[in-house]
N, C-alpha and C positions, 0 to 999 in steps of 0.2 A: 558536575551535572550527571545524574543517573537517569537513563531512559529505559523504559520497558514497553513492549508492544502488547496491545490488547485489541481484540477484534469484536466488533459489535454488529455488523450487518453485511448483507450481500443483496444485490439486485441486478437485474438485466435491463438494458436500455437499447432497443433496436438490435444492431448487430455487434455490439460491444458488451463486454462483461465489466461490471463495476463492483467494487467492494467499498465498504466504509471501514476504515481502520482508525482506531483511537490509540494514541501513544502518550506516554508521560514525557513531557518536555519541561525541564526547569521547574519541576514540582507542580505542574499544571497539565491538564489534559489538552491535547491537540488533536482535533478531528480532521481527518483527511478523506476526501472522496478520491478513490483510485480507479483509474481506467486501465484495463489490461488489454494491451494490443495483441494483434494476431502473431506478432514476432516475439512475444514474451516480454517486450519492454512495457513498462508501466509509467503512467504519469499521475502523480499525486497532487491534488489541489487542497490547500488548507481551507476548510470550511468554517472552523470555529476554534478559537483559542481564548481562554479566560485567564491567562497568566499575565505576567508583567509585560506591558506593551513595549517596554524598552528592549526586551529580549525575546521577541516573537520568533517562532520557527519559520523556515522558508515558506513562502506562499505557494511555490510549486517545486516539486522534485521529480526529476526523471530517473527512473530506477531500472536496473537490469541485474540479473543474477550471473555471477561469475564464480564457478565452483560452488562452494558452500556458502558464500557470502553475497550480500546484495550491495551493489555499487550505485551511488547516486551522485548527482551534480550538486552536492552540498559538502561543506567542510566538516559536518558532524556525521561521521561514519556510523556511529551507533544508531542514529535516527534512520539512516538508510536500511540498516540491518533490521531494526525493529519493524519498520513499515513492510519491508520485504517478507519477513517471517509471518507477519499478520496476513498478508496477501496469500502466501503459500498455504498456510493452515486452513484458511477459509475457502479458498478457491479450488484447491487440489481435488477434493472429492467431486466437485461439479465438472471439472476439466476431465477427470478420469471417466466419469459417466458418459460424457459427450463422445469421447474417443471410442468407448465401447460400442456405441451405436453408429459409428462412422461419421459423426458430425465434426466440423471444425471446432476446436475448443473455445474459440472466442466469438462464435456466432450464436 
């Protein structure tokens, strides 16, 4: 099984930052809505998957970055890395801009 992360969207909802990440899982796209917490921990919720229903990705994954890699509570480590990298690439510019103006990155 080969997984690759792809990013499609970003949006804010009240005091939390959320991104939408789409990754390839078992040759089908898995759409995750990812909530980025103040502590840097992320919670990804599967919102759509059109692949084989017998091999669906996890419904929810809790993620955190350790060193250069992302660790998640799933046994598919490449899925955690792909989601984590998608979050990093999309959210980093916004987080940096918020820090520049003295705001908390997740607010």
